[in-house]
C-alpha positions in Angstrom: 0.0 0.0 0.0 1.2 3.5 -0.8 0.5 6.3 1.7 -0.1 9.5 -0.2 -0.4 13.1 1.1 -1.8 16.0 -0.8 -1.0 19.5 0.7 -3.2 22.4 -0.3 -3.1 25.2 2.2 -5.2 27.8 0.4 -8.7 28.9 -0.4 -11.7 26.8 -1.4 -11.2 26.9 -5.2 -7.6 25.8 -4.9 -8.5 22.9 -2.7 -11.3 21.7 -5.0 -9.0 22.0 -8.0 -6.3 20.0 -6.2 -8.7 17.2 -5.4 -8.1 16.1 -9.0 -4.8 14.9 -7.8 -6.5 12.4 -5.4 -9.0 11.4 -8.1 -6.3 10.6 -10.6 -3.5 9.2 -8.4 -6.0 6.7 -7.1 -6.1 5.2 -10.6 -2.3 4.7 -10.5 -2.4 3.2 -7.0 -5.9 1.8 -6.4 -5.0 0.4 -3.0 -3.4 3.6 -1.8 -4.5 5.5 1.3 -4.8 9.2 0.5 -4.7 12.0 3.1 -5.6 15.6 2.2 -4.1 18.4 4.3 -6.0 21.7 4.0 -7.4 24.6 6.0 -10.5 23.7 8.0 -12.7 26.3 6.3 -12.2 24.6 2.9 -12.7 20.9 3.6 -16.4 21.0 2.8 -15.5 20.5 -0.9 -13.6 17.3 0.0 -16.2 15.5 2.1 -17.5 12.2 0.9 -14.9 12.0 -1.9 -14.3 8.2 -2.3 -10.7 8.8 -3.3 -9.7 10.5 0.0 -9.5 8.4 3.1 -8.4 11.0 5.6 -8.7 14.8 5.8 -6.4 16.8 8.1 -8.3 20.0 8.7 -5.8 22.5 10.0 -6.4 25.9 11.6 -4.7 28.6 9.4 -3.8 30.9 12.3 -2.4 28.1 14.5 -0.3 26.8 11.7 1.5 30.1 11.5 2.6 29.7 15.1 6.1 28.2 14.9 5.8 25.7 17.8 2.5 24.3 16.4 4.0 24.3 12.9 7.0 22.2 13.9 4.9 19.9 15.9 2.7 19.4 12.8 5.8 18.5 10.7 6.8 15.9 13.2 3.3 14.4 13.3 3.2 14.1 9.5 6.7 12.6 9.5 5.5 9.9 11.9 2.8 9.0 9.3 5.6 7.7 7.0 4.0 8.9 3.7 5.5 7.3 0.6 4.4 10.1 -1.8 3.6 13.8 -1.2 2.1 16.1 -3.7 2.5 19.8 -2.9 0.5 22.0 -5.3 0.6 24.8 -2.6 4.4 25.1 -3.0 5.0 27.7 -0.3 7.2 27.8 2.8 4.9 25.9 5.0 4.2 23.0 2.6 7.8 22.9 1.4 9.0 22.5 5.0 6.5 19.7 5.6 7.9 18.0 2.5 11.5 18.5 3.5 10.9 17.0 7.0 8.6 14.1 5.8 11.1 11.5 4.8 8.8 10.6 1.9 10.5 8.8 -1.1 8.6 10.9 -3.6 8.1 14.6 -2.8 6.5 16.3 -5.8 5.9 20.1 -5.9 6.0 23.2 -8.0 8.8 25.6 -8.7 9.2 28.6 -11.0 11.2 27.7 -14.1 13.7 30.6 -13.6 14.2 29.9 -9.9 16.3 27.3 -8.1 15.1 25.9 -4.8 17.4 26.7 -1.9 16.9 23.4 -0.2 15.9 19.9 -1.5 12.3 20.2 -0.6 11.3 18.0 -3.6 12.7 14.9 -5.1 10.8 15.9 -8.2 10.4 19.7 -8.7 7.9 20.5 -11.5 7.8 23.7 -13.4 4.5 25.6 -13.6 3.1 25.7 -17.1 3.3 29.1 -18.9 -0.1 28.9 -20.7 -3.2 26.7 -20.6 -3.4 24.2 -23.5 -6.6 22.4 -22.5 -10.2 23.5 -21.7 -9.7 22.7 -18.0 -7.5 25.7 -17.5 -3.9 26.0 -16.4 -4.7 25.5 -12.7 -6.0 22.0 -13.3 -3.4 21.3 -16.0 -0.6 22.1 -13.5 -2.0 19.8 -10.9 -2.4 16.9 -13.4 1.2 17.6 -14.5 2.4 17.0 -11.0 1.3 13.4 -11.4 2.3 12.8 -15.0 5.8 14.2 -14.5 6.5 11.2 -12.3 3.8 8.5 -12.7 2.3 7.3 -16.0 -1.4 8.3 -16.1 -3.9 7.1 -18.6 -7.6 8.3 -19.0 -7.0 11.5 -17.1 -10.1 12.9 -15.3 -9.7 16.7 -15.4 -13.0 17.6 -13.8 -13.1 18.4 -10.0 -16.2 16.9 -8.4 -18.4 17.5 -5.4 -19.6 14.2 -4.0 -23.0 14.8 -2.4 -24.5 12.1 -0.2 -27.9 10.7 -1.1 -29.6 12.9 1.5 -27.8 16.0 0.2 -28.9 15.2 -3.3 -32.5 14.8 -2.2 -32.5 18.0 -0.1 -35.1 20.5 -1.4 -35.1 23.7 0.5 -36.3 25.7 -2.5 -39.7 24.0 -3.1 -41.7 26.9 -1.7 -40.1 29.7 -3.7 -40.7 30.6 -7.4 -38.4 29.0 -9.9 -36.0 29.3 -11.6 -33.6 30.3 -8.8 -30.4 32.3 -9.6 -27.6 32.3 -7.1 -25.8 35.7 -7.0 -22.3 35.8 -5.6 -22.6 39.4 -4.5 -19.2 39.6 -2.8 -15.8 38.1 -3.6 -13.9 36.1 -1.0 -11.9 39.2 -0.3 -12.7 42.9 -0.9 -10.2 43.0 -3.7 -12.2 40.3 -5.5 -15.5 42.2 -5.1 -17.2 44.4 -7.6 -18.4 47.9 -6.7 -21.7 47.6 -4.9 -23.5 49.9 -7.4 -22.3 47.7 -10.3 -23.6 44.4 -8.8 -26.9 46.0 -7.9 -27.2 47.2 -11.5 -26.7 43.6 -12.7 -29.3 42.3 -10.3 -31.7 44.9 -11.4 -31.3 43.9 -15.0 -31.9 40.2 -14.2 -35.0 40.9 -12.0 -36.5 43.4 -14.4 -36.0 41.1 -17.5 -36.8 37.7 -16.0 -39.3 36.1 -13.6 -36.8 34.5 -11.3 -35.9 34.4 -7.6 -32.5 35.7 -6.6 -30.5 34.2 -3.7 -27.4 35.9 -2.3 -24.1 34.1 -1.6 -21.5 35.7 0.7 -19.4 34.7 3.7 -21.1 34.9 7.1 -19.0 37.8 8.2 -20.0 39.8 5.0 -23.7 39.9 5.8 -23.8 43.7 6.6 -22.1 44.4 3.3 -24.5 42.1 1.4 -27.4 44.0 2.9 -25.9 47.2 1.6 -26.1 45.7 -1.9 -29.7 44.6 -1.3 -30.7 48.1 -0.3 -29.5 49.4 -3.7 -31.6 46.9 -5.7 -34.9 48.0 -7.3 -36.9 44.7 -7.4 -36.5 43.5 -3.8 -39.6 41.2 -4.0 -37.6 38.9 -6.3 -34.7 38.6 -3.8 -35.0 36.0 -1.0 -32.6 36.8 1.8 -34.0 34.1 4.2 -32.5 31.2 2.2 -28.8 31.2 2.9 -26.0 28.7 3.3 -23.6 29.5 6.1 -21.1 26.7 5.3 -19.2 25.6 2.2 -20.9 22.2 2.3 -24.3 23.9 2.8 -23.6 26.1 -0.2 -22.9 23.1 -2.4 -26.1 21.4 -1.3 -28.1 24.6 -1.9 -26.4 25.4 -5.3 -27.3 21.9 -6.5 -30.9 23.0 -6.3 -30.4 26.3 -8.1 -30.5 26.9 -11.9 -27.3 28.9 -12.4 -24.7 31.2 -10.7 -23.6 34.7 -11.5 -20.6 35.6 -9.3 -17.4 37.3 -8.7 -14.6 34.8 -9.3 -14.0 32.5 -6.3 -14.6 29.2 -4.7 -18.4 29.3 -5.3 -17.7 29.3 -9.1 -15.6 26.1 -8.9 -18.1 24.4 -6.7 -20.9 25.2 -9.1 -18.9 24.0 -12.1 -18.2 20.7 -10.2 -22.0 20.4 -9.8 -22.3 20.8 -13.5 -24.5 24.0 -13.2 -24.1 27.0 -15.5 -21.8 29.8 -14.3 -21.1 33.4 -15.3 -17.9 34.6 -13.7 -16.7 38.2 -13.2 -13.0 38.3 -12.7 -11.2 40.9 -10.6 -8.7 42.8 -12.8 -5.7 41.2 -11.1 -6.8 37.6 -11.4 -5.0 35.5 -14.0 -7.9 34.1 -15.9 -5.8 31.6 -17.8 -5.3 29.7 -14.6 -8.9 29.7 -13.4 -11.2 29.7 -16.4 -11.9 26.0 -16.3 -14.2 24.6 -19.0 -15.5 28.0 -20.2 -17.2 27.4 -23.5 -19.3 30.6 -23.8 -22.5 28.6 -23.2 -22.5 26.5 -20.1 -19.7 28.6 -18.6 -19.1 32.2 -19.6 -17.0 35.0 -18.0 -15.7 38.5 -18.4 -12.2 40.0 -17.6 -11.2 43.6 -18.1 -8.0 42.5 -19.8 -10.0 41.0 -22.7 -12.3 44.0 -23.0 -9.7 46.8 -22.6 -6.3 45.3 -23.2 -4.8 48.8 -23.6 -5.3 49.3 -19.9 -2.6 46.7 -19.1 1.0 47.5 -19.9 1.7 43.8 -19.2 0.2 41.0 -17.2 3.3 39.5 -15.7 3.2 38.2 -12.1 4.9 41.4 -10.9 2.4 43.6 -12.7 -0.5 41.6 -11.3 0.8 42.2 -7.8 0.8 45.9 -8.5 -2.8 45.7 -9.7 -3.8 43.6 -6.7 -2.5 46.2 -4.3 -4.9 48.8 -5.8 -7.6 47.2 -8.1 -10.3 49.7 -7.4 -9.5 52.1 -10.3 -9.4 49.2 -12.8 -12.5 47.6 -11.3 -14.5 50.8 -12.0 -13.7 50.4 -15.7 -15.4 47.0 -15.8 -18.8 48.7 -16.1 -22.2 47.0 -15.8 -22.8 47.8 -19.5 -19.6 46.0 -20.4 -20.6 43.0 -18.2 -24.1 42.9 -19.6 -22.9 42.7 -23.1 -21.7 39.2 -22.3 -24.3 38.4 -19.6 -27.3 39.1 -21.7 -26.8 36.3 -24.2 -25.8 33.9 -21.4 -29.0 34.6 -19.6 -31.1 34.4 -22.7 -29.6 31.0 -23.5 -30.5 29.6 -20.0 -33.5 31.7 -19.0 -35.1 32.7 -22.3 -38.4 31.0 -21.6 -38.7 32.9 -18.3 -38.5 36.4 -19.8 -41.2 38.8 -18.6 -43.6 39.9 -21.3 -43.6 43.6 -22.2 -46.6 45.5 -21.1 
């Protein structure tokens, strides 16, 4: 038996995308025992995955405390893992790899950089560009496997494995359908659209279509979500009572909705894994090439300012993206509702055309 560890200390979307490592390495080693190491607020996307035997749900703040961190390294070393995959590839995960004693330690490095210590037995360069519909983020993770182990019949699609009870849940039976989930706020303020803009988009949807709108946001963002609600014109079509306060709860609820319109983030990747339509609004600093998995213009559509106004970007190098991330507000204002609606309108018409309101 091979004991395999996957380390992904980051946000929800990163964890879900990294689950493809477990799904595929299980084909190489069917009798392996796979452990997934991730922050505790992300593990809802891993639950019930038949390819993952154990989940180590770690507290992000505690892991940053050196005594706790070194104790964690020692505990993981005692597990005697044979193989470690490190798609996170930062100081924490690299130190875990270095101290693990694992025969195979496979992780990312930048092509132009040399690692200062032998963190990995098999360092793998990030891809420069996506070459497949799954996007570069998933391609990179599959490449971690293929660089070391032969892999046939690759499964590029992350999946949410709902239980039978979760699949049968119907908390929307008493509200008018179709139901549209609106990701009104990004996972961070820098991933969030201006409130007036998102309210304008909601107004277009509710004025044009006979639908019910649900809001998705993190529990600590409720007061900000209410500010957006107050700016909306057709409040009777917005239901604030139905809300999922957990990642797993959102997946169960989203499975009952018709489609998602959202700022880029974990909710988009969850919805794609549930095979529901998505319209994604990217923050100006996000590298769309890494995260635009399976966007075909029909089931999954998106918009990025870089594509609409390429003259606004002198370059889109990692260094330039960091500068934009430090102050994205001015560029976000240039991604106007009119610009977004130019792509959103045909997407909505394709999925909701039969629910358009009749003109008086």
